[in-house]
MITOR-501681 format. One record per residue: residue in three letters; residue number from 1; y, x, z of N, C-alpha, C, CB in turn. Coordinates in steps of 0.2 Angstrom, whole numbers, plus 5000, padded with zeros to 4 digits. Glycine has a CB too. Layout:
REM residues N
ALA, NUM, Y, X, Z, Y, X, Z, Y, X, Z, Y, X, Z
...
This chain:
REM residues 253
MET, 1, 4251, 5775, 5763, 4250, 5780, 5756, 4259, 5779, 5755, 4244, 5775, 5747
ARG, 2, 4260, 5786, 5751, 4265, 5785, 5746, 4263, 5787, 5740, 4270, 5788, 5748
ASN, 3, 4264, 5779, 5736, 4263, 5780, 5728, 4266, 5786, 5724, 4268, 5773, 5724
GLN, 4, 4260, 5789, 5719, 4263, 5794, 5717, 4267, 5794, 5710, 4258, 5799, 5718
VAL, 5, 4272, 5796, 5710, 4277, 5795, 5704, 4273, 5797, 5696, 4285, 5801, 5705
GLU, 6, 4275, 5792, 5689, 4273, 5795, 5687, 4276, 5800, 5680, 4268, 5792, 5687
GLY, 7, 4276, 5803, 5675, 4281, 5808, 5675, 4285, 5804, 5671, 4280, 5815, 5672
GLY, 8, 4290, 5805, 5670, 4295, 5802, 5664, 4304, 5807, 5663, 4297, 5791, 5667
PHE, 9, 4308, 5804, 5661, 4312, 5809, 5657, 4320, 5806, 5659, 4311, 5809, 5647
THR, 10, 4320, 5812, 5662, 4329, 5809, 5664, 4336, 5809, 5660, 4331, 5812, 5670
LEU, 11, 4339, 5804, 5663, 4346, 5802, 5656, 4346, 5809, 5653, 4357, 5801, 5660
ALA, 12, 4347, 5815, 5658, 4352, 5821, 5655, 4346, 5821, 5648, 4352, 5830, 5661
GLU, 13, 4341, 5822, 5649, 4336, 5825, 5644, 4337, 5820, 5641, 4328, 5828, 5645
VAL, 14, 4335, 5814, 5642, 4337, 5808, 5634, 4342, 5810, 5628, 4340, 5800, 5637
VAL, 15, 4349, 5812, 5632, 4356, 5810, 5629, 4354, 5819, 5627, 4366, 5807, 5635
THR, 16, 4351, 5826, 5629, 4350, 5830, 5629, 4347, 5829, 5621, 4348, 5832, 5634
VAL, 17, 4339, 5827, 5620, 4337, 5825, 5615, 4341, 5820, 5610, 4334, 5822, 5618
ALA, 18, 4346, 5816, 5609, 4349, 5813, 5607, 4354, 5817, 5602, 4351, 5811, 5612
LEU, 19, 4358, 5822, 5607, 4363, 5825, 5601, 4360, 5831, 5598, 4371, 5827, 5604
LEU, 20, 4352, 5833, 5599, 4348, 5838, 5597, 4347, 5834, 5592, 4343, 5841, 5601
ALA, 21, 4345, 5830, 5591, 4344, 5823, 5583, 4351, 5824, 5580, 4343, 5810, 5585
SER, 22, 4353, 5822, 5583, 4361, 5820, 5579, 4363, 5827, 5575, 4369, 5819, 5586
LEU, 23, 4363, 5832, 5577, 4366, 5841, 5576, 4363, 5840, 5569, 4361, 5850, 5581
ILE, 24, 4354, 5838, 5570, 4351, 5840, 5563, 4351, 5835, 5556, 4343, 5840, 5565
LEU, 25, 4350, 5828, 5561, 4351, 5821, 5556, 4358, 5819, 5552, 4349, 5815, 5559
ILE, 26, 4364, 5821, 5558, 4368, 5819, 5553, 4372, 5823, 5546, 4373, 5817, 5557
PRO, 27, 4370, 5832, 5546, 4370, 5836, 5540, 4366, 5832, 5539, 4369, 5843, 5539
ALA, 28, 4358, 5834, 5538, 4352, 5831, 5532, 4355, 5825, 5529, 4343, 5828, 5534
TYR, 29, 4359, 5819, 5533, 4362, 5814, 5529, 4367, 5812, 5523, 4363, 5812, 5531
ARG, 30, 4371, 5819, 5527, 4376, 5819, 5522, 4375, 5821, 5517, 4381, 5821, 5524
LEU, 31, 4367, 5829, 5518, 4366, 5834, 5510, 4361, 5826, 5505, 4358, 5846, 5513
LEU, 32, 4361, 5823, 5508, 4355, 5816, 5505, 4362, 5814, 5502, 4350, 5810, 5511
SER, 33, 4365, 5810, 5503, 4372, 5806, 5502, 4376, 5808, 5496, 4377, 5808, 5508
THR, 34, 4375, 5814, 5498, 4380, 5821, 5494, 4376, 5822, 5487, 4379, 5829, 5500
GLY, 35, 4371, 5821, 5488, 4366, 5823, 5482, 4366, 5818, 5476, 4358, 5823, 5484
VAL, 36, 4363, 5812, 5483, 4361, 5807, 5479, 4370, 5804, 5475, 4355, 5801, 5486
ASN, 37, 4374, 5805, 5476, 4382, 5802, 5472, 4382, 5807, 5466, 4391, 5804, 5477
THR, 38, 4379, 5813, 5468, 4379, 5819, 5463, 4377, 5815, 5457, 4373, 5826, 5465
SER, 39, 4371, 5814, 5458, 4365, 5811, 5452, 4369, 5806, 5450, 4357, 5808, 5455
VAL, 40, 4370, 5801, 5453, 4375, 5794, 5450, 4377, 5796, 5446, 4381, 5790, 5453
GLN, 41, 4383, 5800, 5447, 4391, 5801, 5445, 4386, 5805, 5440, 4398, 5806, 5450
GLY, 42, 4382, 5809, 5438, 4381, 5813, 5434, 4376, 5809, 5427, 4379, 5820, 5437
MET, 43, 4375, 5803, 5430, 4371, 5798, 5425, 4377, 5794, 5421, 4365, 5793, 5431
HIS, 44, 4382, 5793, 5427, 4389, 5789, 5423, 4392, 5792, 5418, 4394, 5787, 5428
GLN, 45, 4391, 5800, 5419, 4397, 5803, 5411, 4391, 5807, 5409, 4407, 5810, 5412
ILE, 46, 4385, 5805, 5408, 4378, 5804, 5403, 4379, 5800, 5399, 4372, 5802, 5406
ASP, 47, 4381, 5793, 5400, 4384, 5788, 5398, 4387, 5787, 5395, 4385, 5785, 5400
LEU, 48, 4394, 5789, 5399, 4400, 5786, 5396, 4402, 5793, 5389, 4407, 5786, 5404
VAL, 49, 4399, 5801, 5388, 4400, 5805, 5383, 4395, 5801, 5376, 4398, 5813, 5386
LEU, 50, 4391, 5798, 5380, 4385, 5795, 5373, 4388, 5790, 5373, 4376, 5794, 5375
GLU, 51, 4392, 5786, 5375, 4395, 5780, 5370, 4399, 5781, 5367, 4398, 5775, 5372
ALA, 52, 4405, 5788, 5369, 4410, 5790, 5365, 4407, 5793, 5359, 4414, 5794, 5369
ARG, 53, 4403, 5797, 5357, 4399, 5798, 5355, 4398, 5793, 5348, 4394, 5798, 5361
ARG, 54, 4396, 5789, 5351, 4394, 5781, 5346, 4401, 5778, 5341, 4393, 5774, 5352
VAL, 55, 4405, 5780, 5347, 4412, 5775, 5344, 4414, 5781, 5339, 4419, 5773, 5353
ILE, 56, 4415, 5788, 5340, 4418, 5791, 5337, 4414, 5794, 5330, 4421, 5795, 5343
ARG, 57, 4407, 5793, 5332, 4405, 5791, 5324, 4402, 5786, 5319, 4401, 5794, 5322
GLN, 58, 4406, 5781, 5323, 4408, 5776, 5320, 4414, 5774, 5316, 4407, 5774, 5323
ILE, 59, 4420, 5780, 5320, 4427, 5779, 5317, 4424, 5786, 5309, 4435, 5782, 5324
HIS, 60, 4423, 5790, 5312, 4421, 5794, 5308, 4419, 5793, 5301, 4417, 5796, 5311
ALA, 61, 4412, 5786, 5303, 4410, 5787, 5294, 4417, 5779, 5289, 4397, 5784, 5294
ASP, 62, 4418, 5776, 5295, 4423, 5772, 5293, 4431, 5777, 5288, 4425, 5768, 5300
LEU, 63, 4431, 5782, 5292, 4441, 5784, 5286, 4435, 5790, 5282, 4453, 5790, 5294
LYS, 64, 4428, 5790, 5281, 4425, 5796, 5279, 4424, 5792, 5270, 4418, 5798, 5285
SER, 65, 4423, 5787, 5270, 4424, 5781, 5265, 4430, 5778, 5264, 4420, 5775, 5267
SER, 66, 4436, 5780, 5269, 4442, 5777, 5266, 4443, 5776, 5258, 4447, 5781, 5268
CYS, 67, 4449, 5771, 5259, 4449, 5770, 5252, 4456, 5766, 5248, 4443, 5766, 5250
LEU, 68, 4460, 5767, 5243, 4464, 5764, 5241, 4464, 5761, 5233, 4469, 5768, 5242
GLU, 69, 4469, 5753, 5232, 4470, 5753, 5226, 4475, 5759, 5225, 4473, 5747, 5226
LEU, 70, 4473, 5758, 5218, 4480, 5763, 5218, 4484, 5762, 5211, 4477, 5772, 5217
ASP, 71, 4489, 5763, 5210, 4497, 5764, 5206, 4496, 5770, 5199, 4504, 5768, 5215
PRO, 72, 4494, 5770, 5195, 4496, 5775, 5192, 4502, 5777, 5192, 4496, 5776, 5188
SER, 73, 4507, 5775, 5192, 4513, 5780, 5192, 4514, 5780, 5198, 4518, 5778, 5189
ARG, 74, 4510, 5780, 5203, 4514, 5781, 5211, 4510, 5790, 5212, 4510, 5774, 5219
ARG, 75, 4513, 5793, 5216, 4509, 5800, 5218, 4507, 5799, 5226, 4516, 5809, 5218
TYR, 76, 4500, 5797, 5229, 4500, 5796, 5236, 4497, 5803, 5240, 4497, 5789, 5238
THR, 77, 4497, 5800, 5247, 4495, 5805, 5250, 4491, 5801, 5256, 4502, 5809, 5253
LEU, 78, 4491, 5805, 5261, 4485, 5801, 5266, 4489, 5795, 5268, 4481, 5806, 5273
LEU, 79, 4495, 5798, 5271, 4499, 5793, 5276, 4499, 5782, 5270, 4511, 5798, 5278
ASP, 80, 4498, 5784, 5265, 4496, 5779, 5262, 4490, 5775, 5265, 4495, 5782, 5256
PHE, 81, 4486, 5778, 5265, 4477, 5776, 5266, 4479, 5769, 5272, 4470, 5786, 5272
LEU, 82, 4482, 5774, 5276, 4483, 5770, 5284, 4489, 5765, 5285, 4484, 5776, 5292
ARG, 83, 4485, 5760, 5288, 4491, 5758, 5291, 4492, 5753, 5299, 4493, 5754, 5285
ILE, 84, 4497, 5759, 5301, 4496, 5758, 5308, 4500, 5753, 5312, 4497, 5764, 5310
GLN, 85, 4501, 5752, 5318, 4504, 5746, 5319, 4503, 5746, 5326, 4501, 5741, 5316
ARG, 86, 4511, 5748, 5330, 4508, 5748, 5337, 4515, 5743, 5341, 4507, 5759, 5340
PRO, 87, 4515, 5740, 5347, 4520, 5738, 5348, 4526, 5739, 5349, 4520, 5737, 5349
ALA, 88, 4532, 5737, 5350, 4541, 5742, 5351, 4541, 5745, 5358, 4549, 5737, 5351
THR, 89, 4538, 5742, 5362, 4534, 5744, 5371, 4531, 5753, 5368, 4523, 5737, 5374
GLY, 90, 4528, 5750, 5366, 4524, 5761, 5364, 4520, 5758, 5369, 4529, 5772, 5368
ASN, 91, 4515, 5753, 5372, 4508, 5754, 5373, 4503, 5751, 5372, 4508, 5755, 5378
LEU, 92, 4498, 5755, 5373, 4491, 5755, 5369, 4488, 5749, 5370, 4486, 5759, 5372
GLU, 93, 4489, 5744, 5372, 4490, 5738, 5369, 4492, 5735, 5364, 4492, 5736, 5371
GLY, 94, 4489, 5731, 5358, 4491, 5729, 5355, 4493, 5732, 5347, 4495, 5727, 5358
THR, 95, 4492, 5740, 5350, 4492, 5745, 5343, 4484, 5744, 5337, 4493, 5753, 5346
SER, 96, 4484, 5745, 5334, 4479, 5744, 5329, 4480, 5748, 5320, 4478, 5736, 5328
TYR, 97, 4474, 5749, 5319, 4473, 5754, 5314, 4470, 5750, 5309, 4469, 5759, 5315
GLU, 98, 4472, 5749, 5303, 4472, 5747, 5297, 4470, 5750, 5291, 4476, 5746, 5296
PHE, 99, 4465, 5749, 5286, 4465, 5752, 5281, 4460, 5751, 5276, 4464, 5757, 5283
PHE, 100, 4457, 5752, 5270, 4452, 5750, 5267, 4444, 5753, 5266, 4455, 5750, 5262
ALA, 101, 4440, 5752, 5265, 4432, 5759, 5264, 4429, 5753, 5261, 4426, 5764, 5273
PHE, 102, 4424, 5758, 5257, 4420, 5756, 5253, 4413, 5754, 5259, 4418, 5762, 5247
PRO, 103, 4412, 5748, 5258, 4406, 5746, 5265, 4400, 5752, 5263, 4401, 5736, 5265
LEU, 104, 4399, 5752, 5272, 4393, 5759, 5271, 4384, 5751, 5273, 4396, 5770, 5283
HIS, 105, 4385, 5747, 5274, 4380, 5744, 5274, 4378, 5739, 5268, 4382, 5741, 5279
ALA, 106, 4383, 5740, 5263, 4382, 5734, 5257, 4377, 5737, 5251, 4389, 5731, 5253
ASP, 107, 4373, 5735, 5249, 4369, 5738, 5241, 4375, 5742, 5237, 4366, 5731, 5235
VAL, 108, 4371, 5748, 5234, 4377, 5753, 5231, 4378, 5749, 5224, 4374, 5764, 5230
GLU, 109, 4374, 5748, 5223, 4376, 5743, 5216, 4378, 5738, 5215, 4373, 5741, 5212
GLN, 110, 4381, 5732, 5221, 4385, 5729, 5221, 4391, 5732, 5221, 4385, 5725, 5224
VAL, 111, 4393, 5736, 5228, 4399, 5742, 5226, 4403, 5744, 5222, 4399, 5748, 5225
ILE, 112, 4396, 5746, 5218, 4400, 5750, 5207, 4401, 5746, 5203, 4393, 5755, 5200
SER, 113, 4398, 5741, 5205, 4399, 5732, 5199, 4395, 5738, 5195, 4409, 5727, 5195
ALA, 114, 4388, 5739, 5195, 4382, 5741, 5192, 4381, 5737, 5187, 4378, 5740, 5195
GLN, 115, 4381, 5729, 5191, 4380, 5724, 5185, 4384, 5723, 5180, 4378, 5719, 5187
VAL, 116, 4393, 5724, 5180, 4397, 5723, 5176, 4394, 5728, 5169, 4404, 5725, 5179
THR, 117, 4395, 5724, 5164, 4392, 5730, 5158, 4396, 5730, 5152, 4383, 5728, 5155
THR, 118, 4401, 5726, 5152, 4406, 5727, 5148, 4416, 5725, 5152, 4404, 5721, 5141
GLY, 119, 4418, 5727, 5150, 4426, 5727, 5154, 4426, 5732, 5160, 4428, 5718, 5158
VAL, 120, 4431, 5728, 5163, 4432, 5733, 5170, 4427, 5731, 5173, 4439, 5732, 5174
ALA, 121, 4425, 5737, 5179, 4421, 5737, 5182, 4421, 5742, 5190, 4416, 5737, 5178
PRO, 122, 4423, 5735, 5194, 4428, 5741, 5200, 4423, 5743, 5204, 4435, 5736, 5206
ARG, 123, 4425, 5746, 5208, 4422, 5748, 5215, 4426, 5743, 5220, 4423, 5757, 5216
LEU, 124, 4421, 5740, 5225, 4422, 5737, 5228, 4425, 5737, 5237, 4418, 5735, 5227
ALA, 125, 4430, 5735, 5240, 4431, 5738, 5246, 4434, 5733, 5254, 4435, 5743, 5245
ASN, 126, 4431, 5734, 5257, 4434, 5732, 5264, 4439, 5734, 5269, 4430, 5732, 5267
ARG, 127, 4441, 5728, 5271, 4446, 5730, 5277, 4444, 5730, 5282, 4451, 5727, 5278
ILE, 128, 4444, 5736, 5282, 4443, 5738, 5291, 4449, 5740, 5297, 4439, 5744, 5292
THR, 129, 4447, 5736, 5302, 4455, 5735, 5305, 4451, 5740, 5312, 4458, 5723, 5307
TYR, 130, 4454, 5743, 5318, 4452, 5744, 5322, 4458, 5742, 5328, 4450, 5750, 5321
ARG, 131, 4457, 5738, 5332, 4460, 5735, 5336, 4462, 5737, 5343, 4459, 5730, 5336
ILE, 132, 4466, 5738, 5349, 4465, 5739, 5354, 4469, 5733, 5357, 4466, 5746, 5356
GLU, 133, 4463, 5731, 5362, 4466, 5725, 5370, 4465, 5726, 5375, 4463, 5719, 5370
ARG, 134, 4469, 5724, 5379, 4469, 5724, 5386, 4459, 5723, 5388, 4474, 5717, 5388
GLY, 135, 4459, 5727, 5394, 4451, 5728, 5397, 4451, 5727, 5403, 4447, 5734, 5396
PRO, 136, 4444, 5730, 5405, 4444, 5729, 5413, 4448, 5732, 5416, 4439, 5729, 5416
GLY, 137, 4451, 5731, 5420, 4452, 5737, 5424, 4459, 5739, 5421, 4447, 5745, 5423
PRO, 138, 4463, 5744, 5422, 4466, 5747, 5418, 4466, 5750, 5412, 4467, 5750, 5419
LEU, 139, 4458, 5751, 5410, 4456, 5752, 5403, 4454, 5747, 5397, 4450, 5756, 5404
PHE, 140, 4456, 5749, 5391, 4458, 5745, 5385, 4450, 5742, 5382, 4461, 5752, 5378
ARG, 141, 4450, 5738, 5378, 4444, 5736, 5376, 4445, 5737, 5367, 4443, 5729, 5379
LEU, 142, 4440, 5743, 5361, 4442, 5744, 5354, 4436, 5741, 5353, 4445, 5752, 5350
ILE, 143, 4441, 5733, 5346, 4439, 5728, 5344, 4436, 5733, 5337, 4444, 5722, 5343
ARG, 144, 4432, 5732, 5331, 4430, 5736, 5325, 4430, 5727, 5322, 4422, 5743, 5326
GLU, 145, 4434, 5727, 5317, 4434, 5721, 5311, 4436, 5721, 5306, 4437, 5718, 5311
GLU, 146, 4428, 5719, 5301, 4427, 5722, 5294, 4429, 5717, 5290, 4420, 5724, 5292
LYS, 147, 4434, 5715, 5288, 4436, 5707, 5283, 4432, 5711, 5275, 4448, 5704, 5281
ALA, 148, 4424, 5706, 5274, 4421, 5708, 5268, 4426, 5706, 5263, 4414, 5704, 5267
ASN, 149, 4423, 5710, 5255, 4428, 5705, 5250, 4424, 5702, 5245, 4436, 5709, 5246
PRO, 150, 4426, 5696, 5246, 4424, 5690, 5240, 4417, 5692, 5236, 4430, 5690, 5235
LEU, 151, 4420, 5697, 5234, 4414, 5699, 5226, 4409, 5699, 5231, 4414, 5706, 5221
LEU, 152, 4408, 5703, 5236, 4403, 5706, 5241, 4397, 5702, 5243, 4406, 5708, 5247
GLY, 153, 4401, 5695, 5244, 4399, 5691, 5248, 4395, 5692, 5252, 4397, 5687, 5246
GLY, 154, 4397, 5696, 5259, 4394, 5699, 5265, 4400, 5694, 5271, 4394, 5709, 5265
PRO, 155, 4397, 5692, 5275, 4400, 5691, 5279, 4403, 5693, 5285, 4398, 5687, 5279
ASP, 156, 4411, 5693, 5285, 4415, 5696, 5293, 4410, 5697, 5299, 4421, 5691, 5295
ARG, 157, 4412, 5705, 5299, 4411, 5707, 5307, 4416, 5710, 5309, 4407, 5711, 5309
ARG, 158, 4414, 5709, 5315, 4417, 5709, 5322, 4413, 5710, 5328, 4420, 5702, 5323
SER, 159, 4413, 5718, 5332, 4411, 5721, 5335, 4416, 5722, 5342, 4410, 5725, 5331
VAL, 160, 4415, 5724, 5347, 4416, 5728, 5352, 4415, 5735, 5353, 4413, 5726, 5356
LEU, 161, 4418, 5739, 5352, 4414, 5746, 5351, 4413, 5750, 5359, 4420, 5750, 5345
THR, 162, 4419, 5746, 5362, 4420, 5749, 5368, 4423, 5745, 5374, 4422, 5755, 5367
GLN, 163, 4420, 5746, 5380, 4426, 5741, 5386, 4428, 5747, 5388, 4423, 5734, 5395
ARG, 164, 4428, 5754, 5389, 4432, 5757, 5392, 4435, 5765, 5389, 4427, 5758, 5397
LEU, 165, 4443, 5761, 5384, 4445, 5765, 5379, 4452, 5767, 5385, 4446, 5761, 5371
ASN, 166, 4453, 5774, 5386, 4460, 5775, 5388, 4466, 5778, 5383, 4458, 5781, 5394
GLN, 167, 4461, 5780, 5377, 4465, 5783, 5371, 4462, 5782, 5365, 4466, 5791, 5371
LEU, 168, 4465, 5783, 5360, 4463, 5784, 5352, 4472, 5783, 5349, 4455, 5777, 5349
LEU, 169, 4469, 5791, 5347, 4476, 5793, 5341, 4473, 5793, 5333, 4479, 5802, 5343
ILE, 170, 4473, 5791, 5327, 4472, 5794, 5323, 4478, 5794, 5319, 4467, 5792, 5322
VAL, 171, 4480, 5800, 5316, 4487, 5802, 5313, 4482, 5807, 5307, 4494, 5806, 5320
PRO, 172, 4485, 5803, 5298, 4486, 5807, 5295, 4491, 5813, 5297, 4487, 5804, 5289
THR, 173, 4486, 5820, 5293, 4489, 5827, 5296, 4489, 5832, 5288, 4482, 5832, 5302
GLU, 174, 4493, 5834, 5285, 4496, 5838, 5281, 4494, 5844, 5283, 4502, 5838, 5281
ILE, 175, 4486, 5848, 5278, 4487, 5854, 5280, 4487, 5859, 5276, 4484, 5856, 5284
LYS, 176, 4490, 5866, 5278, 4492, 5870, 5273, 4488, 5876, 5273, 4499, 5871, 5273
THR, 177, 4483, 5877, 5265, 4479, 5881, 5267, 4481, 5889, 5264, 4473, 5879, 5266
PRO, 178, 4480, 5895, 5267, 4482, 5902, 5266, 4484, 5900, 5257, 4475, 5909, 5267
ALA, 179, 4481, 5898, 5255, 4483, 5901, 5246, 4489, 5897, 5244, 4476, 5900, 5240
GLY, 180, 4491, 5894, 5250, 4497, 5888, 5249, 4496, 5879, 5247, 4501, 5891, 5242
ASP, 181, 4491, 5877, 5244, 4490, 5872, 5242, 4487, 5868, 5249, 4486, 5872, 5236
ALA, 182, 4489, 5862, 5249, 4489, 5857, 5256, 4484, 5851, 5254, 4497, 5854, 5258
GLN, 183, 4481, 5851, 5259, 4475, 5848, 5261, 4477, 5842, 5268, 4470, 5853, 5262
TRP, 184, 4477, 5836, 5266, 4476, 5829, 5271, 4469, 5826, 5275, 4477, 5824, 5267
VAL, 185, 4471, 5826, 5280, 4466, 5828, 5283, 4465, 5817, 5290, 4470, 5838, 5286
PHE, 186, 4460, 5818, 5293, 4464, 5813, 5297, 4462, 5816, 5306, 4462, 5803, 5295
GLN, 187, 4466, 5816, 5310, 4464, 5818, 5315, 4464, 5814, 5320, 4467, 5822, 5317
VAL, 188, 4458, 5812, 5325, 4454, 5808, 5329, 4456, 5808, 5335, 4448, 5810, 5329
THR, 189, 4460, 5806, 5341, 4458, 5808, 5347, 4454, 5806, 5351, 4461, 5809, 5349
LEU, 190, 4449, 5804, 5354, 4448, 5796, 5357, 4445, 5799, 5367, 4439, 5790, 5351
GLN, 191, 4447, 5795, 5370, 4444, 5795, 5375, 4444, 5792, 5379, 4445, 5799, 5378
LEU, 192, 4438, 5791, 5382, 4436, 5785, 5387, 4437, 5789, 5396, 4424, 5782, 5385
GLY, 193, 4434, 5783, 5400, 4436, 5783, 5404, 4431, 5778, 5408, 4441, 5782, 5402
GLU, 194, 4430, 5779, 5414, 4427, 5776, 5419, 4428, 5778, 5427, 4420, 5776, 5418
ILE, 195, 4430, 5769, 5430, 4433, 5772, 5439, 4428, 5768, 5440, 4442, 5771, 5445
ARG, 196, 4422, 5772, 5445, 4417, 5770, 5449, 4422, 5765, 5454, 4414, 5777, 5453
SER, 197, 4416, 5765, 5459, 4420, 5761, 5467, 4420, 5763, 5470, 4418, 5755, 5471
THR, 198, 4423, 5767, 5472, 4427, 5769, 5477, 4433, 5770, 5482, 4427, 5769, 5477
PRO, 199, 4434, 5767, 5488, 4438, 5768, 5492, 4447, 5770, 5489, 4435, 5772, 5496
GLN, 200, 4446, 5777, 5482, 4451, 5779, 5484, 4453, 5776, 5476, 4450, 5787, 5486
ALA, 201, 4446, 5771, 5472, 4450, 5770, 5467, 4453, 5763, 5468, 4446, 5770, 5461
GLN, 202, 4451, 5760, 5474, 4452, 5753, 5476, 4458, 5754, 5479, 4446, 5750, 5480
ALA, 203, 4460, 5757, 5479, 4467, 5759, 5483, 4473, 5759, 5477, 4467, 5768, 5488
ALA, 204, 4472, 5760, 5471, 4476, 5759, 5467, 4474, 5755, 5462, 4478, 5763, 5467
PRO, 205, 4472, 5748, 5458, 4469, 5744, 5453, 4475, 5744, 5448, 4466, 5736, 5456
SER, 206, 4481, 5745, 5451, 4484, 5741, 5445, 4488, 5747, 5441, 4489, 5735, 5448
ARG, 207, 4487, 5753, 5440, 4489, 5759, 5439, 4489, 5757, 5433, 4485, 5764, 5441
PRO, 208, 4492, 5758, 5426, 4494, 5758, 5421, 4487, 5761, 5415, 4501, 5762, 5422
ALA, 209, 4485, 5768, 5416, 4480, 5771, 5412, 4477, 5778, 5417, 4484, 5774, 5404
LEU, 210, 4472, 5778, 5416, 4471, 5785, 5419, 4473, 5791, 5420, 4467, 5785, 5419
VAL, 211, 4477, 5796, 5423, 4480, 5802, 5422, 4477, 5808, 5425, 4486, 5801, 5423
THR, 212, 4472, 5806, 5429, 4468, 5812, 5431, 4462, 5813, 5434, 4472, 5814, 5435
THR, 213, 4459, 5818, 5434, 4450, 5819, 5433, 4450, 5819, 5441, 4447, 5827, 5428
ASP, 214, 4451, 5818, 5445, 4449, 5818, 5451, 4443, 5815, 5453, 4453, 5816, 5453
ARG, 215, 4438, 5821, 5455, 4433, 5817, 5456, 4433, 5813, 5461, 4428, 5821, 5457
THR, 216, 4438, 5815, 5468, 4436, 5812, 5472, 4440, 5802, 5472, 4437, 5817, 5477
LYS, 217, 4442, 5803, 5464, 4446, 5797, 5466, 4439, 5792, 5461, 4455, 5797, 5463
GLY, 218, 4435, 5794, 5460, 4430, 5790, 5458, 4430, 5791, 5448, 4431, 5781, 5462
VAL, 219, 4435, 5796, 5447, 4440, 5796, 5438, 4433, 5799, 5435, 4450, 5804, 5436
LEU, 220, 4428, 5797, 5428, 4426, 5798, 5424, 4431, 5800, 5419, 4422, 5795, 5423
LEU, 221, 4430, 5804, 5414, 4429, 5805, 5406, 4429, 5807, 5401, 4431, 5805, 5403
ALA, 222, 4429, 5806, 5395, 4426, 5809, 5391, 4430, 5810, 5385, 4422, 5806, 5391
ASP, 223, 4433, 5817, 5381, 4437, 5817, 5379, 4433, 5822, 5373, 4442, 5819, 5384
PHE, 224, 4437, 5815, 5365, 4431, 5819, 5361, 4438, 5821, 5353, 4421, 5811, 5359
PHE, 225, 4437, 5825, 5351, 4443, 5825, 5345, 4439, 5826, 5337, 4449, 5832, 5347
ASP, 226, 4442, 5824, 5333, 4438, 5823, 5324, 4443, 5825, 5318, 4437, 5814, 5322
VAL, 227, 4440, 5829, 5313, 4444, 5829, 5308, 4440, 5827, 5304, 4447, 5834, 5306
VAL, 228, 4443, 5823, 5301, 4441, 5819, 5294, 4444, 5819, 5287, 4441, 5814, 5295
SER, 229, 4440, 5819, 5283, 4439, 5821, 5276, 4441, 5815, 5270, 4432, 5825, 5274
SER, 230, 4445, 5810, 5268, 4440, 5805, 5266, 4438, 5808, 5259, 4444, 5797, 5264
GLU, 231, 4433, 5806, 5258, 4432, 5809, 5251, 4434, 5806, 5245, 4426, 5809, 5250
PHE, 232, 4437, 5800, 5247, 4440, 5797, 5238, 4444, 5800, 5238, 4441, 5789, 5236
PHE, 233, 4451, 5801, 5245, 4456, 5803, 5242, 4456, 5810, 5238, 4461, 5803, 5248
GLN, 234, 4449, 5814, 5243, 4450, 5822, 5241, 4449, 5822, 5234, 4446, 5828, 5245
ALA, 235, 4442, 5818, 5231, 4442, 5818, 5223, 4450, 5814, 5218, 4435, 5812, 5221
MET, 236, 4455, 5810, 5222, 4458, 5810, 5219, 4465, 5815, 5219, 4458, 5804, 5221
TRP, 237, 4466, 5821, 5226, 4469, 5824, 5225, 4468, 5832, 5221, 4470, 5823, 5229
ASN, 238, 4462, 5832, 5222, 4461, 5838, 5219, 4459, 5836, 5210, 4457, 5842, 5223
GLN, 239, 4460, 5831, 5209, 4459, 5829, 5201, 4466, 5823, 5199, 4450, 5824, 5199
GLU, 240, 4470, 5827, 5201, 4478, 5822, 5201, 4475, 5820, 5193, 4489, 5827, 5202
CYS, 241, 4476, 5824, 5187, 4478, 5824, 5183, 4472, 5820, 5176, 4479, 5831, 5184
VAL, 242, 4465, 5818, 5182, 4460, 5816, 5178, 4462, 5809, 5176, 4455, 5817, 5181
ASN, 243, 4461, 5805, 5170, 4465, 5798, 5171, 4460, 5794, 5172, 4471, 5795, 5166
ARG, 244, 4464, 5789, 5174, 4460, 5781, 5179, 4458, 5777, 5171, 4469, 5774, 5185
ASN, 245, 4452, 5774, 5175, 4450, 5771, 5168, 4445, 5765, 5172, 4445, 5778, 5161
TRP, 246, 4443, 5761, 5169, 4440, 5755, 5169, 4437, 5757, 5176, 4435, 5752, 5163
HIS, 247, 4431, 5763, 5177, 4430, 5762, 5183, 4430, 5767, 5190, 4426, 5761, 5182
THR, 248, 4437, 5766, 5189, 4439, 5770, 5195, 4445, 5765, 5198, 4442, 5777, 5194
VAL, 249, 4444, 5756, 5196, 4448, 5752, 5200, 4445, 5751, 5206, 4449, 5747, 5197
ILE, 250, 4449, 5750, 5209, 4447, 5747, 5217, 4449, 5740, 5217, 4451, 5752, 5224
ARG, 251, 4444, 5737, 5222, 4447, 5729, 5221, 4445, 5729, 5229, 4442, 5723, 5216
THR, 252, 4452, 5726, 5230, 4449, 5726, 5241, 4451, 5717, 5245, 4457, 5733, 5247
PRO, 253, 4450, 5715, 5249, 4450, 5709, 5249, 4457, 5707, 5252, 4443, 5706, 5252
């Protein structure tokens, strides 16, 4: 008696099923992979924007409280408030912005010398320096240094605001009003960047700076622009004829 052969699949049937499965699974995998990459990229973009906001807020607060030791015989503009140092090569690395500012974290009574009842009662200021150093990869590191006034007795401070800096410009600018008056402000341009790990980004790790926003190359950018008015300068500029006295003396480190 011949044995009965049990049912099974032929090779052609197996190949057909595999091809049909691949036609369904491969697009589904690509769709899922694209969705995951888009979500991760969005999270990186949000993190970059939040970091840029923190940096621009710190710069805004410092410039708003900027001040200067005054010579009554001189006429000042906002150009005198900011000392800019740039390398001869013109590179961003090595650039620094230095100015004096009233400390935001000190006790107000100390800053205005409220304890002084006779003689000169100076307003005390610290020295603020924003320094740009080489960071990871093609990006830069933004350092904030605060030299404390010895009369305040506080510690010097140094902090890394970001390691993803791509551009920073602080420019004192004169703006003419419709009435013909002049107003001075600081124009601040800040750009942070991030290069995600992609084959395209790894192909050119030595480029000096980010110059593209092509997302296929894993490049993310966050651009911020701000206009800051120094309260001290505006008071001095708008009341130029007011006599200076013991309570308008500024002492810096």
